N, C-alpha and C positions, 0 to 999 in steps of 0.2 A: 503494500500499499504506499501512498504518498506520505511524506513526512509532515506531521501535524503536531503543533505544540499547544498546550493550554497554559497560559500564564495566570496566576491568582495572586492579587495584591491585596493587602489590608492595612488600614490604619486602626490601631486598637489602643485605647487608653487604659492603663492599669494603675490603680490607686496604690498607696503604700503596700509593698509586696516584696517577696524574695523568690521569684518563680524558679530560678536557676542558679545554684550556688557554685562558688569555686572551692578550692581546697581549703581555704580559710573560713568558709561559711558565709562569705560576702557575696552579694549579687554580682554575677558576671558583668563585665564591661568591656569596652573597646574604644580605642582612639579612631575617630573618623572625622575628616574635615578639621583636624587640628584640635579637637576637643573630646572629652571623655563622654562616651554614650553609654546608656543602659544596653545590655545585650542578653538575649536568650538563645542558647546554642541551638542549632538545627536538630542536634541529636535529642535534646529535650522535647521540642515540639513534635518531632517525628514519633517519638515514643507516645506522646499524648494522642496524636492523630491515630496511631495504630491501635491503641487500646480502646479508643473511642468507638471504633468499628464494632467491637464486640459489646461493649457496655451499653450502647444505645441501640443495639440490634439493627445496625445499618446494613449488615451483610449476614447471610446465612452462615452458621458455624462451619459448614462444609467448604465455604469459601475463604476460610482463614487458616492461619498456621499458628505454630507454637515455636518460640525461640528459647532453648533451654539447653543446659548441660545435662539435664536429667532425662535425656531423650530415650535412654533404654527403659526407664520406668514408665514413660508415656506409651512407648510401643508395647511394652510388656502387658499392660492393662488391656490393650486391644487384642493381643494374643490370647490372654486368658479368657476374654469373651468368646473367642472362636474355639478354644480348646481348654475347657475348665480343669481337665485332669492334670494338666502340667503343674508341677510343684512351683513355689514362689522362686526358689533359687534357680531352678531349671529354665523357667520362663524368662528370668532376667538374663541368664547366660545366653539363651537363644536370642533374645532381643539384642543384646550387645553384639553377638556374631552378625546378625542381619545388618545392623547399622554399620559395622566395619565393612562388610561386603558391599553395601550400597554406596557408601560415601568415602571409604578409605580412611576414615578417622578411627583412631584407637579409642576404644571404650572400656574402661577399667575402673576398679574401685579406687577412690582417693588414697594417695600414699599416707597422708596425715589423717588422723581420727579414723582410721580404717574400720573401727567398730562403733556402732551407735550406742547410746546409753543403755539400750536393751541388751547389749553384748553381741548383737547380730553383725555380721559384716555389712559394711556400708554398700549401698547399690552402686553398680558401675556407672560412671559418668564419662562424657566426652571431655576432651582437653579444652574445648572452647564452645561457645554457644552454637548450637546446631539448629538451623531453621528449616523445618519441614512442614508441608501443608497437611491438613486433616486427610485429604485424599491420598497423599503419598504414604502417610502412616498406615492408612487402611490397606493400601496395596501391599506394603511391606509386611503387615500383619498376615495377610492371606499368603504371602510367599512363605513366611516363617512357618506357618502351619503346615504347608506343603512339604517343607524340608525339615520338620521338627525332629524326625527320628534321628538323623545324623547330619546336622547342619553343615559341619565341616566338610564331609564327603559330598553334600549337596552343592556346595560352592566350588568344589574342585571341577565341576562341570562349568565350562566357560560360558554356556548359554544361560545357566541359571544366574551366574554372576552378572552377566550383561543385562538380564531382565531386572535385577535388583537396582542396578545403576540407572536403567531406563525409568523405572518407577520413581526414583529420587529426583529425576530430571524431567518429569512431565507432570501435567495437572498441578501447576503451581497455583498456590493461593493468591488472593488479591494482594495481601500484604507483602508477600515475597515478590510478586510481579511489580509492585510499585517501588518498594524500598530496596529490592536486590538481596542477594545471598552470596556470601563468601565461604567457600569450603577449602581450607588451606591444603588439605591432603588430596583433593581431587578437583583441580581447577576446571576441569571440563564440565562440571556440573554447577559452576558458578552461575549466578543470574545477574545481569547488568540491571541496575535500578532504572526504572522509568520515570522517577521523580527526583528532582534536585530541590532541596529546601534551604533557603538562605538563613543565616543567623539574623534574628529579629533585632533591630537596633533602634534606639530612640531617635526621633527626628531633632532633637534638641540636646544641649548639654545637661548632663546629669551628675549630681554629687550624692553619693551614699550617705545615709543617715544611720544613727544607732539608737535602738530603743533599749533603755535600761529598764528592766522589769524585776518585780519581786513576787514571791508566792508565799502566802500566809499558811502556817500550820494550823489546821482546824482544831487541833487539840490543845493548843497553847492556851494557857490562862492569862489573866490580866498581869500576873507577876512575871510572865515570859514575853516581854515586847520584843519586837523586831521580826524579820522575815525569816521564814523557813528556808528560803532559797532566793537567791539573786543571780541575775545573768544579763546578757545583753544579746541582741540580734540586730544585724545590719538589714537595711531595706532601702528601696528607692521607689519613686513613682515616675511614669513615663508615658508618653504617646509613642507607640512602637510602629515602625514600618516593617511589615511582614511580607514575604514573597516566596512563591514556590513555582516551579515549571514541571509540567508533565509531558513527556514524550508520548503522544498517543500511539504512534507507530511502534515504539519499543514495548509499550504496555500490551498492545495487541499481540506482538510476537511472544511476550512472556506468558500471557494467559493462554493463547491457543484456544482450543475448544472450550466451551462453557460447561456448566453442569449437565445440561441436556444435549444429547448428540445432534438433535434436529434443529437446535437454535442457531441463528446466524452468528457469525463471529463478533458482530458489533454489539450483541447483547451483553456478554460478560464485560466488555470494555465499558459499555455505558454504565452498568451497575458499579464498576469500580471507580469510574470518573465521578459519578454522583455521590458516591460514599466518600470520596477523597475530598471533593469540594465542601460538602457539609461538614465533614470532620475537621477540615482545615480552619473553617470559619468558627465552629463551636467549641473545639477542643481547647484545653488550657493546661499547661504543665502544672503539677500539683505541689510544687516546692512550697513549704510553709503555708499551705493553704488554710489549715486550721487556725493558724496564728493571725492571718491577715483577711481571710475571707474575700479575696480579691476576684470575685466571679464577674467579670466583664465580658462583653461581646464587642466585635469590631464596630467602629463608628462608620466605616465605609469599606466596601468590597468592590474591586474592579476585576473582571475576568475577561480574558482575551483568548480567542481561538484563532491561531494564525498558521501560515505556512512558512513565514520566515523564522529566523532563529529566535530563541527566547530572549526577553528583554526586561531586566530589572529596572525599577524606576528609582533605586536608592540614590542615584546621583542628584535627584531633585533636592536632597537633603544634605548634600555635601557642605553647603553653607548652613550651619545649624539654625532651625527655627528659634526666634527669640521670644515669641509670644505677643498677642495683640495687646491693646491697652487694658483689657480686662485680665491679662495674665495667662490665658489658655494657649494651647498649641494646635488644637484640632483644625480651627478655621484657617490659620495660616498654612498648615500642612496641605489641607484640601486645596487651597488657592495655588500653592506651589504645583501640586499635581495637575491641576486644571490648565496650567500654562505649559509645563514640562512635557506632559503626555503627548498632546498634539504636535508638539515641536519635534520630538524624537521619533514618533510614528511617521510624520511627514518626511523626515530624513532617512530613516532606515526601514520603515515598515512597508507594507503593501495593503493599501486601503481596499482594494478589490477583493482580497481573499481573507481579510480579517473581520472578525465579528466581536463585539464588545458589549458587556453587560455591566451595569452599575447597581449596586445595593447600598443605600445610605440611610443614616438615621439623623434626624435633627437638622436645624438651620445651618450649623456650622460646616456641614458637608455639602451645601447646595451648589457650590461652585463645580462639583464633579458631574452634575446632571447631564450637561451636553456631551460628556465623553462617550456615552453608549446608550443601549436600551435600558430603560429604568425597570428594575425588578422590585415590586412592592413587598415581597416576602422572600425569605430564604428558600422556602420550598419551591417557589415559582422559579427562582434563579437556578436552582440545582436541576429541576426538570427540564428547563430550557437549555441549559448547557449540555445536559446528557443527550437530549434529542438532537442537538446540533452535531455532537460528536458522532452519534449513530449515523445521522444523515450523511456526513462527510465520508465515513467508512463505506456506506452503502452506495455512494455515488450521487446522492441527491443534493441539490443546491441548499445552502444554509443561510446565505446572506439575505437580509430582509431590506 
């Protein structure tokens, strides 16, 4: 298929919070445009997006995967469902052998703390996080049952080992197709990510602050004044610019056939795109969320479906926003984008093959309205983007 990209941009204001900490516990930051900015790493937000798929039931469990070192335990549970007669130790050994055969990754009991508190041997684990889809795990469980009587001899047959690797390299889940997978011991079953997520940065200068807090001991008497605990936590507040790019062609290659054999290839891609757009907008990293309760949603979202290369609009904020006379940053940030976006699109984009949607909240983002089709609700935006992607894949015109 032709190359298509989906760019998703958002302005999101977050009150006092610590979404993503560094090794000292302080909110992450970066210097951009010569000043210190608040930063939320791409890894933190990708994790939030991926977990949101399942938490909000945006996708069927069969379309999702699991990333864990405990992959032998996950597979063993599926094997036991198919062959309950297998003993716990035997089924774990069988699962470990199948994972090794399919991925080339060594799966063995941890060297340290080899026994759990119960005195039993610790379950075997992979050396690194293994990312497998639900359907891949089901396929490997079926294969394990087939070769359960002597799995070592079973894998001496090259055709059986090739089948195991094929199972691990087909029927990828949506999260694997979007975010990719690296298997260090078997690079030929790596999956190139279809999504690139930028580090979110504030559109303005930010200085971290510190909250000194105390906790009272409920059982203290009047004769025992003072705090039972004291501490401090760093935080900041910011209007963030967020950006992600989805390679629709790469996503389609990664997903291949959907859950139903008779559905068109555009159907699983549409489901994945719709889930990603909604999750990108609504998800939030949970760092210190109980402390700050910083549950906000974007003030504005811009989505572009294009044939030209992806384009971030971060350069609109290389000169930091200083705030209007009321002290806020959203209005000026929106006005910056309203000027910068048409300019860079006119210079580098292709108006004839690009479609744009705008979702915004409140008068401070009014300047963005002329940039594209107005979406009144997130659900309408998600559905319209998904339909446009499917139409592009199916060869139908999508520009209105």
